[in-house]
C-alpha positions, -999 to +999 in steps of 0.1 A: -269-613+307-251-584+297-273-560+278-254-556+242-259-546+205-261-579+184-229-586+168-221-569+131-252-542+144-241-510+157-260-480+176-254-447+156-248-424+183-242-380+187-218-367+173-216-389+141-253-386+136-243-351+121-226-369+097-252-393+085-280-365+082-252-345+063-255-373+036-291-379+036-297-341+031-267-338+006-281-369-017-317-357-014-308-325-027-287-339-056-306-367-064-344-341-061-324-322-087-321-351-113-359-357-110-357-385-087-381-391-060-382-416-026-393-448-023-397-469+009-402-501+006-406-521+036-373-539+050-389-575+046-401-591+016-410-630+004-378-651+001-383-657-030-383-619-047-346-623-036-339-656-050-357-648-084-342-605-084-309-617-071-296-649-086-294-678-071-257-682-069-250-647-056-231-650-020-262-631-008-290-655-017-264-682-011-249-673+022-261-639+035-300-634+035-317-629+069-343-658+063-369-673+086-405-685+083-432-663+100-462-676+122-482-682+089-454-705+074-441-684+047-403-678+039-395-641+047-363-623+046-347-591+054-340-574+024-302-576+016-304-551-011-329-525-025-336-531-059-356-562-056-380-545-036-382-513-056-391-532-085-417-549-068-433-517-060-432-504-093-451-538-108-473-542-079-490-504-078-490-501-117-464-470-115-451-483-152-483-473-166-482-436-163-452-420-187-416-424-178-391-424-170-393-438-137-368-425-108-363-435-076-342-431-046-344-452-015-323-445+019-326-473+048-309-500+065-304-539+046-291-573+063-266-595+049-251-623+076-216-614+069-184-616+086-181-579+101-159-558+093-144-525+084-171-503+069-188-536+067-216-550+088-248-572+092-274-542+094-258-516+075-277-486+056-274-478+016-282-448-009-301-466-040-313-451-070-330-463-103-341-456-135-373-475-154-385-471-184-365-449-209-331-460-199-311-458-226-275-449-226-285-415-217-300-432-187-262-448-179-249-414-183-270-393-161-269-415-134-231-420-135-226-379-139-253-378-107-231-399-085-200-378-091-217-350-084-231-363-054-193-377-042-178-345-053-206-329-029-192-350+001-153-341-004-142-374-003-115-371-028-094-399-044-125-412-060-123-433-094-149-447-114-144-480-129-164-487-162-175-520-179-200-534-204-210-570-195-229-573-230-266-585-233-284-620-232-275-620-271-239-620-271-226-630-236-230-666-239-206-669-268-181-652-243-192-673-212-182-704-235-154-687-243-141-682-206-153-715-193-131-730-220-102-707-203-112-719-172-116-758-172-082-766-173-077-745-139-106-755-123-085-778-092-065-745-086-095-725-080-119-714-047-145-740-038-170-713-047-157-706-080-157-746-090-192-745-077-204-717-096-186-724-129-213-743-144-241-716-138-223-686-138-185-684-150-185-644-150-179-647-108-148-660-114-140-630-124-149-611-091-137-635-067-118-620-040-097-655-035-060-641-042-053-676-058-086-673-081-070-634-093-040-651-096-056-676-120-081-652-139-054-623-147-054-637-185-091-646-189-103-631-220-119-597-218-160-595-220-158-560-240-141-575-269-170-599-274-199-578-270-226-577-300-226-544-321-253-534-306-243-536-270-204-518-287-225-489-297-243-485-266-213-487-242-199-461-266-227-436-267-224-439-227-188-427-228-190-402-254-221-384-231-193-389-201-166-371-217-192-343-228-200-340-192-163-340-180-166-373-161-135-391-156-136-430-155-109-462-157-121-486-183-124-520-160-129-552-183-127-574-151-155-554-136-186-578-134-206-570-100-214-595-078-254-598-089-266-622-115-293-593-133-262-571-144-261-564-184-244-541-206-230-513-186-218-518-152-197-496-128-179-487-099-167-458-074-135-471-056-116-450-033-079-459-024-074-452+011-101-478+018-075-508+013-092-544-008-128-534-001-124-504-019-158-500-033-188-471-018-208-474-049-216-498-075-242-504-099-252-513-139-281-517-162-307-548-154-329-550-186-349-573-183-351-581-148-388-560-146-400-589-170-385-617-152-403-604-119-440-605-139-436-569-147-434-550-183-402-556-205-390-523-199-353-512-193-336-503-156-306-491-146-295-485-105-266-482-082-260-488-043-239-465-024-227-479+012-234-452+040-209-467+062-186-463+041-190-429+030-188-419+064-154-435+073-141-414+047-155-381+059-139-358+090-149-370+123-179-349+133-176-320+164-197-317+183-219-288+188-235-271+211-272-255+213-271-218+200-281-208+236-289-214+271-313-197+298-299-199+330-327-199+350-320-182+389-352-196+408-390-203+400-400-167+391-369-164+363-383-204+351-416-191+349-411-159+332-386-178+304-403-206+298-429-195+272-397-173+257-373-203+252-406-226+238-413-198+210-376-197+199-372-234+200-409-232+175-386-208+152-355-234+153-333-226+171-314-248+198-321-237+232-314-258+268-331-247+300-318-263+331-342-265+360-348-241+385-328-241+418-292-247+405-263-219+415-252-194+392-217-212+394-235-248+384-254-236+353-220-216+339-204-253+343-236-269+324-234-240+294-197-248+294-195-287+295-228-284+268-208-263+244-240-238+242-227-207+224-243-181+244-259-180+277-287-153+290-291-151+328-323-143+342-325-141+381-349-115+404-327-085+397-330-094+359-370-099+361-372-066+381-351-042+356-363-063+327-327-065+315-311-100+306-275-102+300-269-122+270-231-135+273-212-148+243-188-176+254-167-177+225-157-139+228-163-129+262-186-101+251-219-092+267-254-075+260-283-065+271-318-075+262-349-063+270-378-089+281-399-075+252-372-077+226-355-110+235-372-129+209-366-110+185-329-111+193-326-145+180-345-137+147 
């Protein structure tokens, strides 16, 4: 049997690890500036959690979850998204008992049994942010400002924020019936998924990616026209705050997202360079979800961002070699330089020192191959004189360092 990764699951290899670290570091820097703390829920949860939180009619629950029985007969699933696990932890540990708002971010892998395609894998990675409790329109705007600042720091370019209001439990039923009345005469032309979901969640027809469904629903009634005064005021406040912060956005009345728990503000960040699968981030409000899971009746809003898609939009990583390679010519030189190299590494300097026994020519080839910035050459003559030549491989310039000053030279 040929050893290879499972389909839809990829290895992260150098130098691409540099891009991933940059995204993660900028995310932590940006999110923490807005008062978010990192929460790390487990990769596996009870299947019932996702069924209740994500929604029985979603593609995730119906088709895509990795679900199996453990040895105790429990049905468990690899997490397909992060919000459910964050809310479960919030409830289980009674975080809600302390004053809010509570702001969390998570970084890590998710799993969905989907057809692997560009920017979409079966093991993929997400950045998630959630605001729980005291998450009014101000929380919506704050989250969107933070998202746009983060995307700007990544210098992706060509990013558009799409914005919509989905109404609430009070006003959405009337729109649901209006949409159902529009869809029923066209039911036979819709795809099997839309036909099956029509009675449970007809809004999903607006989110369908099948071309004939998009055509048939082109003139469907628009949800923002049906929202109640409270939802309209909420959405107006979000827009006012975004305008004050200088965040540009586009109103998209067909934006419903693919999860059942969203209401009121919903949004996506899309990039024209990705084609049909253009979303790099998306989210919205989920008031009522905490109480549905057995927690307090508190507000919530969040977003998820696919790291694979973000990295696809970034320039390729350039391989960077060590700052210094020590070329030790012989055991004596290696023995003298070993503690000095360890001291430099302790300070965070990237240093390579190949084993003793190689010729100077071989060591210089090695330095060139690993793209070392500088090479220190140490042999018997250098040990005797106490002078170590340090060569810059970019400029070709060389200077002498004493053994005593060797470490101080890289401070």
